[in-house]
N, C-alpha and C positions, 0 to 999 in steps of 0.2 A: 472756485469750482461750483457749478450749479448741479444739484442732484434732485431728481424727482422720485417720489415714491407714490405709487398708485395701486389701488386694488381694482382689477378689471375682471369682467366676466369673460370666460372662454366661450366662443360661439363657433360651432362647426370646426373645432380644432385650431382656431386662430384668434388673435387679439389685434385690436387697432389702438395705437397710442397716438394721441394728438398732443403735440408739443406746444407750449406757450409761445407767442410771437417773439419774446425776448430770448428764447433759447436758440443761440446762433451756432452751436457746434455743428461741424460737418460730419463728424464721426462719433459714435457713441458705443458704450459697452452696455449690453443688455443681459441682466441676470433674471431668470424667471424661477420663482419658488412657488410651491403650492401654498395656498392661503388657508390657515386654520382659523375657523371661527372662534370667537372668544369662548363660547361654551365648550368647544373641544379642548382648548388650552386649559380652561378652568378644571375640567374633568381630568385631564392628564396630570395636572399638578396635584389634585386631590388624590388620585390613584397613587402617584409617586409618594406622597406624604404618608398615606395609609400603609404602603408596602415597605416603607423605610424601617430600619431597625430602631428599636427604642431602648432606652437605658433602664436598667433595673434600679430599684431603690438603692441598692448597695453601690452601684456605679455612680449614681447621682451624689450620694454621700461622699464617696471617694473624690469625685470632682470638686466638691465644696471644700474638702480638707486640703487638697492640693492648691486650690485657688487661694485659700486663706494663708497657707504656708508661703506661697509666692508673694503675697502682699506684704509679708513681714521681711522680705529681703531688703537689705540695705545696699544701695548702689553707691559705690565710692568712685568719685571722679579721679582720673589720673592724668 
């Protein structure tokens, strides 16, 4: 299966897609998604991380205690 991915500018509400000569399909599926600039994606990720809940020091310590406890488990094959 040949797949093409392109970023195109919308002009007057339309786009033109030029296919390479070796693309021989007679019928295609077209999915159009808005393109987010890298800066927008970077800012969205930063916003998400800054708004995410954080662990308290007590929660971090509890996580470490549980992790240490789990590493001490002995797994017996049966």
